[in-house]
N, C-alpha and C positions, 0 to 999 in steps of 0.2 A: 504494500501500500504505500502511495506517495500523495503529495499534494497536487501532482500533475494530474493524477486520477480524478480528484475532487473538482478541480478546474475544468478538466474535460467533461466531466458529468454535468457540470452547471451550462456548459455551452451546449451540449446534447439536449437537456431539459428546454433550453431556450429555442433550440432549433425544433422542438417538437410542439412548440407554442406555449410552454410552461413558463410564465415570466413573473408571475405574481410573486413579490419578495415573500410573504408570509408562506405562501405554499412551498417556495424553494427552501425556505429556512427548516421548515418541518421535514421535508423529504431528505435534505442534507443531513440533519442531525440524526434522524432515524437510521440513516444507511451508514454514516461515518462516525456517529457519536463516540463509540468505543475506541475506535483507532484514534481520534482527536484527543481523547483522554490520555491516552498511552503517550501522546506527544506534548502534554502540559496545556492542553486547550481544553476548557469547560463548556464552551458553547460557541456556535458558529452563527452569524446573522447576516442575512443579505441586507444591505443598506439600501441599495438599489440594484438594477440588472447587472451594473459593472463594478459595484463596490461590496467588498466583503469585510466583515468585522470577525475577529477571532478573540474572544475572551481568554485570557492566559492565566494559568494558575500559578502566578507568581508576580513579582515585582520587578520593574525595569531597573537594571543595574548599570547598563551602559547604553549610550545610544548610537547604535550602528545601523542606521536605515539603509535599505536598498532602494533603488529606482522602482516606484509604484507601491512602496511601502512606507506607511506612517505608524511610528511607534508612540505609544502612551502609556502611563503609568501601569495599567494592568490589562491592555488591549492593544491590538493593532488593526489598522484598515488597510486593506490591500485593493489596489486598483486592477482588477483583472487583466484588462487589455494593455496595461503598462509595465507590469512585472517582467523581468527579462527571462526567467525561469523559475520553476516551483523550487528549486534548490534555495532560492534567496529567501523563501518562507522560512525554512529549517534554519537558516544562518540568522534570520532575524530573531527566531524563537531563542537562540542562544544569548540574547542580549537580556534574557527574563532570569532572575533566580527561580528556583522551585519552591513552592510551598509544600510539596511533600504528598504522598500517597495516604490514602485512608481518609480519617475525619478527625474533628476535634473532640468530640465525646464518645466515649465507649463505655458501656456497661455489662458487668458479668452479675447476672442475678443470682446464680446458684454458688454461694461459697459456704464451705464447712471443713473446719480441721479438728479431727478427734485428738483427744488427750492422750499424750503417750502414757502407758502403764510405767511402772517402777522398773520393770525389767527393760523395757524398751529405752527409758532414760539412760539406764546404764549402758547398754548395748551401744547406743548412739553416742555416749560420751566417749567412749573407748574405740570408737571406729568401726563398730559391729554392725553396720547396715546403713541403709538410707531410708529414714523413717517417715511416716505419714505426714505429708504437708501440702500446700498450696503454692502456685508461683504464678506470677505474671510477668510477660515479656512484652517489651514495647519497642518497636522499631520506628527510627526517624529518617526518613529517605529525603528529607528536605536540605536544601542547601543552607539552612539556618538552624541554630540552636534552639530547643524550646524548653519551657518549664512546665512541668505537670504536676497536677494534684490528684492524689488518690484519696478519694472519700469511702470510708467504711460504714456501712448501714446495717445495724443489727435488726434481727426480727424482734428479739424481746424489748418492749418499751421500757423496761427497768435500766436497760444498758445504754450508756452513752455514746453516741455516734461521735467519730472524730475524723480528722484528715491531717495527711503530711503531704509535704512537697519533695520533689526531686527533678534533676534536670537530665535532658537526653541531648547528646551533642548532635549537631548535623551528620548525616550518613553514618550513624552508628545506632547500636541497640543497648538496651540494659535489661537486665533479668533480676528479679527478687523473689527470694524464697520468703514467704510471706510470714513462716513462723519465726523467721531470724530477724524481723524487724523489731526493734527495741526503743523504749523510751529514755528520756535523760537519766533515768534511775537504773537503767539496765533491764527493766522489765519488758516482757513480750507487749507489743502494741495491739495484736489482734488476740481476743480471747479464743480459747479452745472450747470445743463442744457446744458451740454457738451458731446457729445459723446466720449467715451475713451475705450481703451484696456488696460489691465493688464498682465505683464509678471512677473513670479516670477522664481528667479533661486537660487538654493540652492548650497552652496560651498562645502560642507563636507559630505552631506549623501543625499541618496533618500528620497524624501517627496511626499506626496499625497495632492493636493490642490483642494478645492472646492470653487466655489462663489455663492451668492445668493443675491436676489433682493427682497426688499419688498416695494409695493406701497400702499400708503394709502390715504384716504381723509375723511374729517369729525371729529368732536371733538370726542376723545376718539378713533380716527381711526376706526371709525364705518365701513368704508368701506374700504376692503384691499384684496390685491392680493400677492401671495408670488410665488417666482420661485426660483430654486436651480439647478446648473448645475456643473457637473465635469468639471475642466479646461481640456484644450487640451494638449497632450504631444506630442512633436515634434519627440522624439525618436522612 
């Protein structure tokens, strides 16, 4: 897939008598929307029969326009009959930073960490296994760092919800074992044997979040089950 194919398709639509900008916009987004997203473009809009607007998922970082292309803070306007070739559109897109893949808000509704038995606590302390816990993994594919907030929501109304903050650098990932999160006094942040939900909010960039749970029993984690799930994105 290339922008040359999109431009050729626009011309074919017009040759077939389809020139209404609203109809062209709908047809082009339905046909090429997924590919455009992979190129960092959230939406395509026909301004008129010869001008095309691309909403970019990113911020203009340097102004390197080509003939027939006007660059703005988060979008570009293309004059179809003036551009020299479709590669100039790809070149222009490199003038924008990336806001990343995924979304700004993610929720894991089902959370629960069982309390370890006294034997399991001893086995874990001396390296005798990999015992029941939950983890979250966050990927930041953006060109910018982001700050995230983890909110812990208990089912029991008698338990107080809380939140904590962490950073995810650009083009990096972070992984947290939730049973290892501790407060200023060295105590576990998240209670065991308590149904809970997690919400992760990113401040500056889109992220992707995954939750996982491992349940084990027996010395050396002899019996184990493992589950992993993508978090739910409300956008």
